[in-house]
C-alpha positions as CSV (number, residue, x, y, z in Angstrom):
1,M,29.4,12.7,-33.7
2,V,27.7,10.2,-34.9
3,K,25.5,10.1,-31.4
4,K,24.8,13.8,-32.1
5,M,23.8,13.6,-35.4
6,L,21.4,10.8,-34.5
7,I,19.8,13.3,-31.8
8,N,19.2,15.6,-34.3
9,L,17.6,13.2,-36.8
10,Y,15.4,12.2,-34.0
11,Q,14.7,16.0,-33.5
12,I,13.8,16.7,-36.9
13,N,11.4,13.5,-37.1
14,Q,9.7,14.9,-33.9
15,D,9.4,18.1,-35.9
16,F,7.9,17.1,-38.7
17,D,5.6,14.8,-36.7
18,N,4.7,18.3,-34.7
19,R,3.6,20.3,-38.1
20,G,1.6,17.0,-39.6
21,I,4.6,16.3,-42.3
22,F,4.5,12.4,-42.9
23,L,6.6,12.5,-46.1
24,N,9.2,14.7,-47.0
25,L,11.9,15.0,-50.0
26,A,14.7,17.3,-50.1
27,G,17.5,17.7,-52.8
28,P,17.3,16.9,-56.8
29,L,13.7,16.1,-57.9
30,S,13.1,13.9,-60.9
31,Q,9.6,12.0,-62.6
32,N,11.0,8.7,-60.9
33,L,11.0,10.3,-57.7
34,M,7.8,11.9,-57.7
35,V,6.1,8.4,-58.9
36,E,7.5,6.9,-56.0
37,M,6.6,9.6,-53.6
38,G,3.0,10.0,-55.1
39,S,2.7,6.4,-54.5
40,L,3.8,6.5,-50.8
41,M,1.1,9.8,-50.4
42,K,-1.5,7.8,-52.2
43,T,-1.1,4.6,-50.1
44,K,-1.2,6.7,-46.9
45,M,-4.4,8.7,-47.9
46,K,-6.2,5.7,-48.7
47,L,-5.1,4.0,-45.3
48,E,-6.4,7.1,-43.5
49,G,-10.0,6.6,-45.6
50,S,-9.4,9.5,-48.0
51,D,-12.0,9.6,-51.0
52,S,-10.3,9.3,-54.0
53,A,-11.3,12.8,-55.4
54,T,-9.0,14.1,-52.9
55,I,-6.2,11.7,-53.5
56,R,-6.2,12.6,-57.2
57,K,-6.2,16.3,-56.5
58,A,-3.1,15.9,-54.0
59,F,-1.3,13.7,-56.7
60,S,-2.2,16.2,-59.3
61,V,-0.6,19.0,-57.2
62,L,2.5,17.0,-56.4
63,V,2.7,16.4,-60.0
64,E,2.7,20.2,-60.8
65,L,5.2,21.0,-57.5
66,N,7.6,18.7,-58.9
67,Q,7.5,19.7,-62.3
68,N,8.1,23.7,-61.1
69,I,10.7,22.6,-59.0
70,I,12.7,20.9,-62.0
71,H,11.8,23.3,-64.4
72,Y,12.4,26.7,-62.2
73,S,14.7,25.9,-59.6
74,F,18.1,27.8,-59.8
75,E,19.7,25.4,-57.8
76,K,20.5,22.4,-60.5
77,Y,22.0,18.8,-59.7
78,Y,24.3,17.6,-62.9
79,K,25.0,14.3,-64.0
80,S,27.0,13.1,-66.9
81,G,27.6,9.5,-68.0
82,S,29.0,8.4,-71.0
83,Q,26.4,9.7,-73.4
84,I,23.8,11.1,-71.0
85,K,23.7,14.8,-69.5
86,C,20.9,14.7,-66.8
87,Q,19.9,18.4,-65.0
88,N,17.5,18.1,-62.4
89,G,15.9,21.1,-60.2
90,C,16.9,20.9,-56.3
91,G,14.1,21.8,-53.7
92,I,11.9,20.4,-51.1
93,I,8.4,18.8,-51.0
94,S,6.6,18.1,-47.8
95,I,3.1,16.4,-47.5
96,G,1.2,16.6,-44.5
97,R,-2.2,16.7,-43.0
98,E,-4.0,19.2,-40.7
99,E,-7.1,18.4,-39.0
100,D,-9.4,17.2,-41.7
101,H,-7.3,18.5,-44.7
102,Y,-4.0,17.4,-46.5
103,F,-1.4,20.0,-47.4
104,L,1.6,20.2,-49.6
105,L,4.5,22.4,-49.4
106,S,7.4,23.1,-51.8
107,G,10.3,25.0,-51.8
108,N,12.9,26.2,-53.9
109,L,15.9,28.7,-54.8
110,M,15.0,31.5,-57.4
111,E,16.6,34.4,-58.7
112,N,15.7,37.7,-57.2
113,S,15.0,38.9,-60.7
114,R,12.2,36.8,-61.1
115,V,10.5,37.2,-57.7
116,E,8.3,40.2,-58.6
117,Q,6.6,38.5,-61.6
118,L,6.0,35.6,-59.6
119,R,4.7,37.5,-56.6
120,E,2.2,39.5,-58.6
121,R,1.1,36.1,-60.6
122,L,0.2,34.6,-57.4
123,G,-1.5,37.4,-56.2
124,K,-3.7,37.6,-58.9
125,I,-4.4,34.2,-58.7
126,V,-4.9,34.1,-54.9
127,N,-7.7,36.7,-55.3
128,M,-9.5,34.6,-58.2
129,N,-12.7,32.6,-57.2
130,S,-13.2,29.1,-58.8
131,E,-14.9,30.7,-61.8
132,E,-12.4,33.1,-62.6
133,L,-9.7,30.4,-62.2
134,K,-11.9,28.5,-64.6
135,K,-11.9,31.1,-67.1
136,E,-8.1,31.9,-66.7
137,Y,-7.0,28.6,-67.4
138,R,-9.2,28.4,-70.5
139,Y,-7.5,31.7,-71.4
140,R,-4.4,30.5,-71.0
141,R,-4.8,27.5,-72.8
142,K,-6.0,29.2,-75.7
143,I,-3.2,31.9,-75.7
144,G,-0.3,29.3,-75.1
145,P,2.8,29.2,-73.2
146,E,4.4,32.7,-72.1
147,E,7.9,33.5,-73.3
148,S,9.8,32.7,-70.0
149,S,7.5,29.5,-69.4
150,K,9.0,26.0,-69.9
151,G,5.4,24.5,-69.8
152,A,2.1,25.6,-70.7
153,G,1.9,28.3,-68.2
154,L,-0.8,26.5,-66.3
155,G,0.5,24.9,-63.5
156,L,-0.2,27.6,-60.9
157,I,-3.6,28.2,-62.2
158,D,-4.4,24.5,-61.8
159,I,-2.8,24.1,-58.5
160,A,-5.2,27.0,-57.3
161,R,-8.2,25.3,-58.6
162,K,-7.5,21.9,-57.0
163,A,-6.7,24.0,-53.4
164,S,-9.5,24.0,-50.8
165,C,-8.6,27.1,-50.1
166,P,-6.6,29.7,-51.3
167,L,-2.8,29.2,-52.0
168,K,-0.3,30.4,-49.5
169,Y,3.3,31.7,-50.4
170,S,6.5,33.5,-49.3
171,F,9.7,34.5,-50.5
172,D,12.4,34.8,-48.2
173,K,15.3,36.7,-49.6
174,I,18.8,34.8,-49.2
175,D,21.6,37.2,-50.5
176,E,21.6,39.7,-53.3
177,E,21.3,37.1,-56.0
178,L,18.9,34.6,-54.7
179,T,15.4,34.1,-52.9
180,F,13.5,31.2,-51.2
181,F,10.3,30.5,-52.5
182,C,7.9,28.5,-50.6
183,L,4.4,27.5,-52.1
184,K,1.4,26.0,-49.5
185,I,-1.6,23.9,-51.1
186,T,-4.1,22.9,-49.0
187,V,-6.4,19.9,-50.6
């Protein structure tokens, strides 16, 4: 059993290498984990000679992806102590390199009832040029958060502004209640 598990883990590592993924975190996410993951990402990018602007963009995108999972993932991890109750969203974030660009992937479960709204919003964002994204960002800041938003509602727009090419995304229906949402950002 242990030998089989070790072989499978090796195969998973090989798969990550083949896909260019150098950092992956799956499970309950938190601010502390994001800081550590960001630190590792920055170190790797500096060692590879990335400029500070690219590193800042990648870190900013990582923060937004982490926040999106914490706030919007259907799957939650509950921890209760004597005084504190902590609720963290669960998901996956992977960071890698393709040719001369870095990419960040995120994925999490979401309710099917929210898919169409997010698909529509992403479709609009993907089709905006940099000037339109800038205007939309300013407009959203001015009007404030949407009713269903747990933040300012600017995260996806900000991510798109930092991306070097249009966002890529997918929705994979799991069952009658849930869909797995995946987002890819290239910086």
